[in-house]
C-alpha positions as CSV (number, residue, x, y, z in Angstrom):
1,M,93.8,98.7,76.9
2,K,92.2,102.2,76.8
3,V,92.8,104.2,79.6
4,F,89.9,106.4,80.9
5,A,90.2,110.4,83.1
6,S,87.7,110.6,85.5
7,P,85.8,113.7,85.8
8,T,87.5,115.7,88.3
9,F,86.6,114.7,91.7
10,T,86.5,117.2,94.5
11,T,84.4,114.8,96.9
12,S,83.8,111.7,97.4
13,G,81.9,110.1,94.0
14,Q,82.8,106.6,91.9
15,V,83.2,105.6,88.5
16,G,83.5,102.9,86.8
17,G,81.6,99.9,85.6
18,Q,79.3,98.4,87.4
19,T,80.5,95.3,86.6
20,S,83.9,95.4,86.5
21,S,86.6,97.9,86.1
22,V,90.1,97.9,86.4
23,Y,92.7,100.5,88.4
24,Y,95.6,101.1,86.4
25,G,96.2,104.7,89.3
26,Y,95.3,108.8,89.6
27,S,96.5,112.3,89.1
28,C,96.8,115.2,91.7
29,T,95.2,118.0,89.6
30,V,95.2,120.0,93.6
31,V,97.2,119.8,96.9
32,T,95.7,117.7,98.9
33,A,95.2,118.5,102.4
34,V,94.1,117.5,105.9
35,G,93.4,114.1,105.5
36,N,94.3,110.8,103.3
37,I,91.9,109.9,100.0
38,Q,91.2,106.1,99.6
39,I,90.4,103.8,96.8
40,R,88.3,101.6,96.8
41,E,87.1,98.6,95.2
42,G,84.3,98.3,94.1
43,G,82.0,101.3,95.8
44,A,82.1,102.5,99.4
45,A,82.3,99.2,101.7
46,G,84.3,98.0,99.3
47,Q,88.6,96.7,100.5
48,V,91.6,99.7,100.5
49,I,93.7,99.8,96.7
50,D,95.1,102.6,97.0
51,V,95.8,105.6,99.1
52,I,96.2,108.9,97.6
53,A,98.2,110.6,101.4
54,A,97.5,114.6,102.9
55,T,99.8,116.7,100.8
56,T,100.8,115.1,97.9
57,P,101.5,118.1,95.5
58,A,99.5,118.8,92.5
59,G,101.1,117.5,89.9
60,T,101.9,114.1,91.5
61,L,100.8,112.1,88.5
62,E,101.3,108.0,90.0
63,L,100.9,105.4,87.4
64,Y,100.6,101.8,87.6
65,S,102.0,99.5,84.4
66,V,99.9,96.9,86.0
67,G,96.1,97.9,86.6
68,I,94.0,96.6,89.7
69,Q,90.6,94.7,88.4
70,F,88.1,93.5,90.1
71,D,84.4,93.8,89.6
72,G,82.3,96.9,90.0
73,V,82.7,101.0,90.7
74,I,85.8,102.9,92.2
75,Y,85.4,104.7,94.7
76,V,87.4,107.6,95.3
77,E,86.5,108.6,99.5
78,Y,87.9,112.1,100.4
79,T,88.2,111.1,104.7
80,G,89.2,113.1,107.8
81,G,88.6,116.1,105.7
82,A,90.3,115.7,103.2
83,T,90.0,117.8,100.8
84,G,91.4,119.1,96.8
85,S,91.3,117.5,93.3
86,V,91.8,114.2,92.2
87,V,91.2,112.2,88.7
88,I,91.3,108.9,88.2
89,L,92.8,106.3,86.0
90,Y,90.3,103.8,85.0
91,E,88.9,101.8,82.4
């Protein structure tokens, strides 16, 4: 297992392999505000697998010892006017 850190997200976008990905968590680098940030499997229309709540403080690290494996990319969606910066931890 080799966990990678994504580039820093400040808007919606995707990371990970086109065929499969494993999601291990996130690091919040700038406090989130207003709306939630949703982590989805497989793309923008995929199932929500994690939610970063509004007001999550900078420096928060959520790291899961067992990753969530699925087909496709990991999609980060800023909802309801969400702001902040996050880094996704993935394989």
